[in-house]
C-alpha positions as CSV (number, residue, x, y, z in Angstrom):
1,X,-66.8,-5.3,-70.5
2,X,-66.8,-9.1,-69.0
3,X,-66.8,-11.0,-72.2
4,X,-67.4,-15.0,-73.2
5,X,-66.4,-16.2,-76.3
6,X,-66.9,-20.0,-77.4
7,X,-65.0,-20.9,-80.0
8,X,-62.0,-18.4,-79.0
9,X,-59.4,-21.1,-79.7
10,X,-59.9,-21.2,-83.7
11,X,-59.0,-18.8,-86.4
12,X,-61.6,-16.0,-86.1
13,X,-62.2,-16.1,-82.1
14,X,-58.6,-16.1,-81.7
15,X,-57.8,-12.2,-83.7
16,X,-61.0,-11.7,-81.5
17,X,-59.9,-12.3,-78.0
18,X,-56.6,-10.2,-78.7
19,X,-58.4,-7.1,-80.2
20,X,-60.5,-7.5,-77.0
21,X,-57.7,-7.8,-74.5
22,X,-55.8,-4.5,-76.1
23,X,-59.1,-2.8,-75.6
24,X,-59.2,-3.3,-72.0
25,X,-61.9,-5.9,-71.9
26,X,-61.9,-9.4,-70.1
27,X,-62.7,-12.4,-71.6
28,X,-63.3,-16.1,-71.4
29,X,-62.8,-18.7,-74.2
30,X,-64.8,-21.4,-73.8
31,X,-63.6,-23.8,-76.7
32,X,-63.3,-27.8,-77.0
33,X,-60.3,-27.6,-79.0
34,X,-61.6,-29.8,-82.1
35,X,-61.3,-26.5,-84.1
36,X,-59.2,-24.4,-82.5
37,X,-55.3,-24.6,-80.8
38,X,-54.6,-24.1,-76.5
39,X,-52.0,-21.8,-78.1
40,X,-54.1,-19.5,-80.5
41,X,-55.7,-18.4,-76.9
42,X,-53.7,-15.3,-76.0
43,X,-52.0,-14.7,-72.8
44,X,-54.5,-12.7,-70.3
45,X,-57.5,-14.7,-71.5
46,X,-59.1,-17.0,-69.5
47,X,-59.7,-20.7,-71.0
48,X,-62.4,-23.5,-69.9
49,X,-61.6,-26.4,-72.4
50,X,-65.0,-27.0,-72.3
51,X,-68.2,-28.5,-75.6
52,X,-71.2,-26.3,-76.0
53,X,-73.6,-28.6,-75.9
54,X,-72.2,-29.8,-72.2
55,X,-74.3,-28.6,-69.0
56,X,-71.3,-27.9,-67.3
57,X,-71.8,-24.5,-69.5
58,X,-74.2,-23.2,-67.5
59,X,-72.0,-23.0,-64.2
60,X,-68.9,-21.8,-65.8
61,X,-71.3,-19.0,-67.3
62,X,-73.1,-18.4,-63.4
63,X,-69.8,-17.8,-62.0
64,X,-68.5,-15.5,-64.7
65,X,-71.5,-12.6,-65.0
66,X,-71.1,-11.8,-68.6
67,X,-72.1,-9.1,-69.9
68,X,-71.4,-10.1,-73.7
69,X,-71.4,-13.1,-75.4
70,X,-69.7,-13.8,-78.8
71,X,-70.7,-17.3,-80.4
72,X,-68.3,-18.0,-82.7
73,X,-67.9,-21.9,-81.7
74,X,-69.8,-24.3,-84.7
75,X,-69.4,-26.8,-87.4
76,X,-68.4,-24.7,-90.3
77,X,-67.6,-27.3,-92.9
78,X,-70.4,-27.5,-95.6
79,X,-69.2,-31.6,-96.7
80,X,-69.1,-32.3,-93.3
81,X,-73.0,-30.9,-93.0
82,X,-74.2,-32.9,-96.0
83,X,-72.0,-36.3,-94.4
84,X,-73.5,-36.1,-91.1
85,X,-76.2,-33.8,-90.7
86,X,-77.3,-35.1,-87.4
87,X,-74.0,-34.1,-85.7
88,X,-74.2,-30.7,-88.0
89,X,-77.6,-30.3,-86.0
90,X,-76.3,-31.1,-82.9
91,X,-73.1,-29.2,-82.8
92,X,-74.7,-25.6,-84.2
93,X,-78.4,-26.1,-83.0
94,X,-78.8,-27.9,-79.9
95,X,-75.3,-26.4,-79.2
96,X,-76.1,-22.6,-79.3
97,X,-79.8,-23.0,-77.8
98,X,-77.7,-24.0,-74.6
99,X,-75.8,-21.0,-75.3
100,X,-79.0,-19.0,-75.1
101,X,-80.5,-20.6,-72.2
102,X,-77.0,-20.2,-70.4
103,X,-77.1,-16.8,-71.2
104,X,-80.9,-15.5,-70.3
105,X,-80.3,-17.6,-66.9
106,X,-77.5,-15.8,-66.3
107,X,-78.3,-12.5,-66.9
108,X,-76.1,-12.0,-70.1
109,X,-77.3,-8.3,-72.1
110,X,-76.4,-9.5,-75.9
111,X,-75.3,-12.1,-77.9
112,X,-73.2,-11.5,-81.2
113,X,-73.5,-14.7,-83.5
114,X,-71.7,-15.3,-86.4
115,X,-73.5,-16.5,-89.4
116,X,-73.0,-16.9,-93.2
117,X,-73.3,-16.3,-96.4
118,X,-74.4,-19.9,-97.0
119,X,-78.0,-18.8,-95.8
120,X,-78.6,-17.3,-99.2
121,X,-78.1,-21.0,-101.1
122,X,-77.1,-19.8,-105.0
123,X,-79.1,-16.9,-105.5
124,X,-78.8,-15.6,-109.3
125,X,-76.0,-13.7,-110.3
126,X,-78.3,-10.6,-111.3
127,X,-79.5,-10.1,-107.4
128,X,-76.1,-9.5,-106.7
129,X,-74.8,-7.8,-104.2
130,X,-77.2,-9.2,-101.9
131,X,-78.5,-7.4,-99.1
132,X,-79.5,-8.4,-95.6
133,X,-83.2,-8.8,-96.3
134,X,-82.6,-11.1,-99.2
135,X,-84.8,-14.2,-98.9
136,X,-83.4,-17.5,-97.4
137,X,-82.7,-20.6,-99.0
138,X,-79.7,-22.5,-97.5
139,X,-78.6,-25.2,-99.8
140,X,-76.7,-27.2,-96.9
141,X,-77.6,-28.3,-93.8
142,X,-74.6,-25.7,-92.4
143,X,-76.4,-23.0,-93.8
144,X,-79.6,-24.3,-92.7
145,X,-78.4,-24.3,-89.2
146,X,-76.9,-20.8,-89.0
147,X,-80.7,-19.9,-90.7
148,X,-82.4,-21.4,-87.9
149,X,-80.3,-20.1,-84.9
150,X,-80.8,-16.5,-86.2
151,X,-84.2,-17.9,-86.2
152,X,-83.9,-18.6,-82.5
153,X,-82.2,-15.2,-81.8
154,X,-85.1,-13.3,-82.7
155,X,-87.6,-15.2,-80.8
156,X,-85.6,-15.6,-77.1
157,X,-85.1,-11.8,-78.0
158,X,-89.3,-11.2,-78.0
159,X,-89.5,-13.7,-75.3
160,X,-86.9,-12.9,-72.8
161,X,-85.6,-9.7,-74.0
162,X,-82.2,-11.1,-74.8
163,X,-80.2,-8.6,-77.3
164,X,-78.2,-9.7,-80.4
165,X,-76.7,-8.7,-83.3
166,X,-76.2,-11.2,-86.0
167,X,-73.2,-10.7,-88.1
168,X,-73.1,-12.6,-92.4
169,X,-69.8,-13.2,-92.7
170,X,-69.0,-13.6,-96.3
171,X,-65.2,-15.7,-97.4
172,X,-63.0,-14.9,-94.2
173,X,-59.3,-15.7,-94.7
174,X,-56.3,-14.7,-92.8
175,X,-53.5,-16.0,-90.6
176,X,-54.4,-19.0,-88.1
177,X,-57.4,-19.9,-90.5
178,X,-58.4,-24.3,-90.2
179,X,-57.6,-25.6,-93.7
180,X,-61.2,-26.7,-94.6
181,X,-63.3,-24.8,-93.6
182,X,-66.1,-22.5,-94.9
183,X,-64.2,-19.8,-97.3
184,X,-60.7,-21.5,-96.9
185,X,-59.6,-21.4,-100.1
186,X,-56.9,-18.4,-100.1
187,X,-55.5,-20.1,-96.8
188,X,-55.6,-23.3,-98.7
189,X,-53.6,-22.0,-101.9
190,X,-51.4,-19.8,-99.6
191,X,-50.3,-23.1,-97.6
192,X,-49.6,-25.3,-100.5
193,X,-47.6,-22.6,-102.1
194,X,-45.5,-22.2,-98.8
195,X,-44.8,-26.2,-99.2
196,X,-44.2,-25.8,-102.8
197,X,-47.4,-27.9,-103.6
198,X,-49.9,-28.0,-106.3
199,X,-52.8,-26.0,-106.5
200,X,-56.2,-27.5,-108.0
201,X,-58.7,-24.8,-109.6
202,X,-61.8,-26.6,-109.8
203,X,-63.3,-25.0,-112.9
204,X,-61.7,-22.4,-115.1
205,X,-60.9,-20.1,-112.1
206,X,-63.7,-17.4,-112.8
207,X,-65.7,-18.3,-110.4
208,X,-65.9,-15.6,-107.3
209,X,-66.2,-14.8,-103.7
210,X,-66.5,-11.5,-101.5
211,X,-62.8,-12.2,-99.1
212,X,-62.6,-10.3,-96.6
213,X,-59.7,-10.6,-93.9
214,X,-59.9,-11.8,-90.3
215,X,-58.9,-8.4,-88.9
216,X,-61.7,-6.6,-90.5
217,X,-64.2,-9.7,-89.4
218,X,-62.9,-9.0,-85.5
219,X,-63.2,-5.3,-85.9
220,X,-67.1,-5.7,-87.1
221,X,-67.1,-8.1,-84.4
222,X,-66.5,-5.2,-81.5
223,X,-68.9,-2.7,-83.5
224,X,-71.6,-5.3,-82.5
225,X,-71.0,-5.5,-79.4
226,X,-71.3,-1.8,-77.9
227,X,-73.8,-0.6,-81.2
228,X,-77.2,0.6,-80.6
229,X,-78.5,-0.7,-83.1
230,X,-78.7,-4.0,-81.6
231,X,-81.4,-7.3,-82.6
232,X,-80.5,-6.9,-86.5
233,X,-78.6,-8.7,-88.8
234,X,-75.4,-7.3,-90.7
235,X,-73.0,-8.1,-93.5
236,X,-69.8,-8.1,-92.8
237,X,-68.1,-8.3,-95.9
238,X,-66.4,-6.4,-98.8
239,X,-69.1,-5.9,-100.9
240,X,-66.3,-7.0,-103.4
241,X,-65.7,-9.8,-105.8
242,X,-62.3,-11.7,-106.9
243,X,-61.8,-14.6,-109.0
244,X,-59.9,-18.1,-107.9
245,X,-57.6,-16.4,-110.5
246,X,-57.4,-12.9,-109.3
247,X,-56.3,-14.7,-105.5
248,X,-53.5,-16.9,-107.4
249,X,-52.3,-13.7,-108.9
250,X,-52.2,-11.5,-106.1
251,X,-50.4,-15.0,-104.6
252,X,-47.8,-15.2,-107.4
253,X,-46.7,-11.3,-106.6
254,X,-46.3,-12.4,-102.8
255,X,-44.5,-15.5,-102.9
256,X,-42.8,-14.9,-106.3
257,X,-42.9,-18.4,-107.5
258,X,-45.1,-19.3,-110.6
259,X,-47.9,-21.3,-109.4
260,X,-48.9,-22.6,-112.2
261,X,-53.0,-24.3,-110.9
262,X,-53.8,-28.0,-112.3
263,X,-57.6,-27.5,-113.3
264,X,-60.1,-29.9,-112.8
265,X,-63.8,-30.3,-113.2
266,X,-66.5,-28.3,-111.5
267,X,-67.3,-29.3,-108.2
268,X,-71.3,-30.7,-107.9
269,X,-72.8,-28.2,-105.9
270,X,-70.1,-25.4,-105.7
271,X,-71.9,-21.5,-106.1
272,X,-70.2,-19.7,-109.1
273,X,-70.6,-16.4,-107.8
274,X,-70.8,-14.8,-104.1
275,X,-71.3,-10.8,-102.9
276,X,-72.8,-9.1,-99.6
277,X,-73.4,-5.5,-99.7
278,X,-72.0,-4.3,-96.9
279,X,-73.9,-0.6,-96.8
280,X,-76.2,-0.9,-93.6
281,X,-73.0,-2.4,-91.6
282,X,-71.3,0.9,-92.8
283,X,-74.2,2.7,-92.1
284,X,-75.4,1.7,-88.7
285,X,-72.7,-0.2,-87.2
286,X,-70.0,2.5,-88.5
287,X,-67.9,-0.3,-89.9
288,X,-65.8,-1.0,-92.8
289,X,-63.1,-2.9,-94.0
290,X,-59.6,-1.6,-94.6
291,X,-57.4,-4.6,-95.7
292,X,-57.1,-4.3,-99.1
293,X,-56.8,-8.4,-100.7
294,X,-53.2,-8.0,-101.9
295,X,-52.1,-7.1,-98.5
296,X,-54.3,-9.3,-96.5
297,X,-52.9,-12.2,-98.9
298,X,-49.4,-11.0,-98.3
299,X,-49.8,-11.3,-94.7
300,X,-51.6,-14.8,-95.3
301,X,-48.7,-16.3,-97.3
302,X,-46.6,-15.0,-94.9
303,X,-47.7,-16.8,-92.2
304,X,-48.4,-20.5,-93.9
305,X,-44.9,-20.0,-94.7
306,X,-43.4,-19.0,-91.7
307,X,-45.1,-22.2,-90.6
308,X,-43.8,-24.3,-92.6
309,X,-47.4,-24.4,-94.3
310,X,-48.9,-26.0,-91.4
């Protein structure tokens, strides 16, 4: 298959591109390198340094004649979206509409879109784990942008027949992550532990997330590219919660260090618990996560230590 990956020089994209190449697919990465690194793009993949808002994207996609697009390029920080909602909308919503326009004009069959648990906002704990049909109520412009794009995808399918698969990711961690992005606490802690820097926990550490390893995300995207169950929304998650204190405990085992955290006041807007059901993805995509949290944290810490905490 001939596949375009936007954001392929970033965290998730770099893992996905390696996976696709190993399966024999042809891959072109489009990335403006604001959040990615050229060195993240493996040998064997094509690369174009380009903002997804650029009108030149149409020429790139017209020449490539791609069968599928995996759309990962995005502004991924909730705090940045609050400070600059216009920039968030430009990068996420308008950039995606440009990708979709280019896709429909060049005969792309399917778009796989990286969405987020941020579309749900802060639902009552009694409603957890959430299923894909749970009501959307984003609290940030980042979450709103993801929910808006999902609506665009449904309408592009209705009016133009463009197939789509929406994948709402839980909190992704692993090697080559950009610290500061959504769900980055495992990577932040791992890098600070590798550099022997203080670790700050906001709140009492009991707040929990559904942490999923980046390799499992890459496998899920591959399933979405080929599934016959398209034009659907799926969660890529573990369906299990782990607290910040659980993450620290696994990091202690991985690093052999004491890692006594500093506790600070809970930040305004922080969600206390988050967990997504992955039953639909297991049933219809034939996908399931394989990496245990303890093993994924070992890999993440070893990578951070090898990079000098960078």
